[in-house]
C-alpha positions in Angstrom: -13.6 7.6 -2.0 -10.0 6.3 -1.6 -8.5 7.2 1.7 -5.0 7.7 0.2 -3.2 6.6 3.6 -0.1 8.1 4.4 2.4 5.0 4.7 3.4 1.9 3.7 1.7 -0.6 6.2 5.2 -2.7 6.0 8.1 -0.5 6.2 6.3 2.7 7.3 7.8 4.8 4.5 5.7 8.1 4.1 3.3 8.1 0.8 2.2 11.5 0.2 -0.9 11.9 -1.8 1.2 12.4 -4.9 3.3 9.7 -4.8 3.6 7.5 -7.7 5.2 4.7 -5.2 2.0 3.6 -3.8 0.6 0.6 -4.2 -2.9 -0.5 -3.0 -5.6 -3.4 -3.1 -9.2 -3.2 -3.1 -9.4 -2.8 0.5 -6.9 0.2 0.2 -4.4 -1.6 2.1 -1.4 0.5 1.5 2.0 -0.6 0.5 5.4 1.1 -1.2 6.2 0.0 -4.4 9.8 -2.1 -3.0 7.4 -3.8 -0.3 4.6 -4.7 -2.8 6.8 -5.6 -5.5 9.5 -7.2 -3.5 8.6 -9.6 -0.9 4.8 -9.5 -1.3 5.4 -10.3 -4.9 2.0 -8.0 -5.9 0.1 -9.8 -3.4 -2.0 -8.2 -0.5 -0.7 -10.1 2.9 -4.2 -9.1 4.4 -6.4 -10.0 1.6 -4.8 -11.9 -0.8 -6.0 -9.3 -3.7 -3.8 -8.0 -6.1 -1.8 -4.8 -5.5 -1.7 -1.9 -8.1 -0.7 1.9 -8.2 -2.9 3.9 -6.2 -4.5 6.6 -8.5 -3.5 10.3 -7.9 -6.0 12.7 -6.7 -5.6 16.1 -8.3 -4.1 18.5 -6.0 -6.8 21.1 -6.2 -9.5 18.2 -4.9 -7.2 17.6 -1.9 -8.7 20.9 -0.6 -12.1 19.6 -0.2 -11.2 15.9 -0.2 -7.7 15.4 2.0 -5.8 12.7 2.2 -6.0 10.3 5.3 -3.5 11.1 8.2 -4.3 7.9 9.9 -1.1 5.3 9.9 -1.4 1.8 9.8 2.1 0.0 10.3 2.3 -3.4 11.0 6.0 -3.7 13.3 6.7 -7.3 12.2 7.4 -6.0 8.3 7.0 -7.7 5.0 9.0 -10.2 5.8 6.5 -12.0 8.1 3.5 -10.9 6.4 4.7 -12.3 2.9 2.1 -15.0 1.6 3.2 -18.3 1.3 3.9 -18.9 -2.7 3.1 -22.5 -4.1 6.5 -24.2 -4.4 8.0 -25.0 -7.6 8.1 -28.7 -9.0 
């Protein structure tokens, strides 16, 4: 079951369980849309995986399967975590 982490690892923006702004990789690293699609260019800086929109859990299911409250925050921010992109020739 997905953790539904509560914040962006880069900028610490709150991402509640019903947020359409949350992006995750297959390891559930979590980022906001602006960080994921901006400086990270759709690539997880932790594993190199694709960042996609996090699915929504039905509100009724949050009662028995609540979202995580554990915040993961990388104080260095997106700029230093951005993957190196190949140079254009």
